[in-house]
N, C-alpha and C positions, 0 to 999 in steps of 0.2 A: 515641502520638506518639513520634517518635524522640528520643533523648537529644541535647541540644544541648551541644556542648563549647566552641565558639569564641566564641559571642555570646549573652549573656543578653538576652532580649527582654521588655520590660515590656508587659503587655496592659492597655489602658484602655478599658472599655466597648465601644462598637461600632467603635472605631478600630483594629481588628485586620485586618491585610492577610493574606489567606490565599492560598496558591499551590498549584499541583499538585505532585506528588512529585518529578518529574524536571526538571532543567534541561539539556536536550539540544541540542547543536549538531549540525546535519545538513548533510552535503555530498553532492551527487550529481554524479558526473562520469563520463566515458566512459574506457574503456581507451585509452591512446595509439594502439594499433594499429587502433582502430575509427574508420572515416571517417563522421562524423556530419554531418547537414544542420543548417541554421539552425533549421528547425522542430523537429528532434529535440532540439536544445539548449534550445529553449523548453519542450519537454515535460519535460526534466530538471529545469528550474526549478520546474515545477508538481509534479513528484514530490517534489522537495525540500521544497516548502512543505507538501504534503499529509502527509509523514512528520513534519515539524516540528509541525504542528498536532495530529496524533493523539498523538504521544508526550508533548508538553508540556501539552496541554489536557485529556487524559483523566484522570479520577479513578481511579487504579489501586487505591487502598485507601480505607478508610473513615476513615483518620486525617486529621488536619488538619496540614498542613505549612506552616510560615512560609517566607517568601522565603529566609531564611538557611539553612533546613534542607534545601532541595532538593538532590537528588543530582546532581552534575555528571557528564555522560556525553557521548560523541560517537558518532554513527553516520555512517560514511563508506561510501557506496554507489558502487561502480564498475561501470558497465554494460559488459558484454563482448559481448553479442549483442542484436540488435534484429530482430524480425520482426513488422511491423505494430504492434499494441498489446501484443505479448508481449516480455518482457525477461528476459534472463539476466544475473545480476550476482554480485559478491562484496560482502560487507559487513564492514567492520572495526568492531567494537563495543568501546568503551573506557569505563570508569567509575572514578571516584576518590572518595575520602572524606578529609576533613581529619584531621590528627593533632593531638591535644589540646596546647594551649599553644604551637603553632607556626604558621607560615604554610605549612607543607609539606602537600602532598596525596599520599597513597599510592594506588597503583593497586590497585583491587579486581578488575578484569576487563579482559582484553585478548585478543580472540579474532577470528579471521578466519573468517567463515562463507562457504563456497564454493558453497553450494546455495541461492542466492536466485533463485527463478523467480517471475514475477508478470506480471499484465496491468494496464494502466493506460490510461484514456481521458482525454483533455483535459477539464478542468473537473470531474473526479471528486473526491470527498471520501472519505477513508478513515474508516470508522466501526467501532468495536469494540463487540461485545456479548458479555458473559459467557455461557458455555455454548452458543455458536453459532458455527459456522465460516462466515465470509462469503467471504473470498478470501485468498490466500496471503500477500500482503505484510502485510496487517493482522495475521494470525496470527503471522508472524515478529516483527513489532514488539511485539506483545503478549507474546510469549514472552520476548523480551529485556528488556522493561520490568519484568516480574515477576521475572525471574532477577536483574536488577541490584538490585531491591528486596530480594530474598532475601539476596544477598551482603552488602548494606549492613546488613540486620538481623542477620545472623550475626556481623558485625564488632563490633556493639555489645552483643549478648547471646548467650549460648550457645544455638545453634539458634533464634535470634530471627527468622530469615528463613523458617522452615518454612511459615507461611501463604502466602507469596508463591511459594515453590517448588512448593507444591501447586497453586497456580493455573497456574503455568508448565507443570506436568505435565498439567493438564487441557487446556491449549491444544494440547499435543502429541497427546493422545488424540483430540481433535476433528479435528485437521488430518490425521490418518493416512488418513482416508477419501478425501482428495483425491488420494492416490497421488503427490504431488509430492515430489521428493527432499528429504532433510533431516529427515524426520519418523519414519522407520521404523528398526527395529533391524537390518534386513538391507541397509541402504544401505552404500555402500562404506566400509570401515574402521569405526572406532568413534569418529568425531570429528564427529558431527552433533548436532543439537538433541536427538534422542531420547536418545542416550547421555549427553549433558551433564546432563540432568535426572535420568535414571535412575540414574546414578552418584551424583549429589548426595544422593538420597534413599535410597540403598542402605545397609544396615547396615555393609557393609565400608568405607564412606567416612565413617563417623562420626568416626574420628580426624582426618580432613582438616578436617571442620567444627569440631572442637574446636581444632585447630591454628589455624584461621582466626580464631576468637575470641581465643584466648590471644595470638596474634601481634599483633593490633591493640590489644586492651584492656589486656593485662598487659605487652605489650612496647612497641609504638610510642607508645601514649598515656602511658606512664610514662617515656619516654626523657628528657624535659625534667627531671623530678625526680631520677632516679637512673639514669644511663646504664648502669652496670655491672649493676645488678639487672635492668634492662630487657633487656639483652643475654642474661642468663642465662635469662630467661623466654622470649625468642624462640628460644633454642637448644632449650629443653625442648619448646616448641611444635613445632619442626621435627622433633624426635625421633619425634613421633607419626606422621609421614609414612612412617617406615620400614615399618610394618606394612601401610600402603596400597600402597606400592611392591612389597612382597613378594606381596600378594594380587592386585594388578592392575598389574603393571609397564607403564609407558608409557601409562597411562590419560589421557584428554584432560583430566580435571579436575586431576590432579596436575601435568601439564605446564603447564597454564595458570597455576596458582598459582606454580610455580617460575619460569617465564619472566617473570611479572609482577613477581616480587620479587628476581630475580637481581641486578640492578644495585643495588637498594636494600640488599640484604644485603652486597654488596661495600663500600658506603659505611658501613654500620652497624658493621662489624667491622674496618675498615681501621685504626681508631685504638684498638681494644680491646686488653686485656691478651693476652699471648701464649697463655696457656692457653685463654682464651675463643676466640681465633682458631683454635687447633688443634682444639678440640672441635667448633666449628661447621663447619669445613672438612671434618672427617671425616664428619659427618652429611650435609652437602650432597653429598659425593662418593657416598655410599650411595644417596641418593634421585635424584640426577641425574648418574650416572657419565659421561655423554657430555660434560659440561662440567667435568670434574675439573681440567683444567689451568687453567681460568679461576678456579676457587675457590682454587686453590693460590696465586694472586696475592695473596690476602688476607694471607698470612704471609710474603711475600717482601720 
């Protein structure tokens, strides 16, 4: 069971309310340039409900999650092409987790998947089965559900998300036979689902996973008790990204982390001591040089 930081729950006999792992909000819409019919808009609503049901009602783990423990996330699907029952879309996936002793939620994941291809027939229900590829949309959703669980686990315990990342990798392996974009190493660039999970589990990216844990547990979760110490811990966590950037500059995993935390880091260090500001700005410039001018604002 995940560690609960914000709310202590008392369990009494059979009066335990169990919930699935994810609390996902789903939106399905069309690209503004796409001229859609009333019927197609109705289909969008059905797709939206089918995604909502699959993500929120599937038991993705064997753990028991209480209502307060569910991981908040958002899936925003934008349809860009329609051909009968076939759809091409992009999907923005976001996930957050609470910071101890605060009402603040930090971003764990924020990614735009541009390779969402699927078929959907009215009245259809999406059903996921471990170790079996059924259709593309279900596999995409299963991949991100497990990936989010992995990130959440990594933020609470060092490499605590490994079981879920392994499941996400299995989803990729099964889906590759479909030949659908987004699942293979030779797809355009290195910014698809294959590379997202392959990098995560690669030894070269261990420092990023260590950073992820230290950043959240030793840094953010300690910010309320001792801000100066927490800032030092976050800076030391970010230092671990230097080796990742040297080995795999511009990797999608590194970019996602930095982009998700950029504004947060600006806020954390805006009121810090000058030495802390200078040290963290130097580190951020090394791992994210294209945004050096933005980080310089921290010490201006």
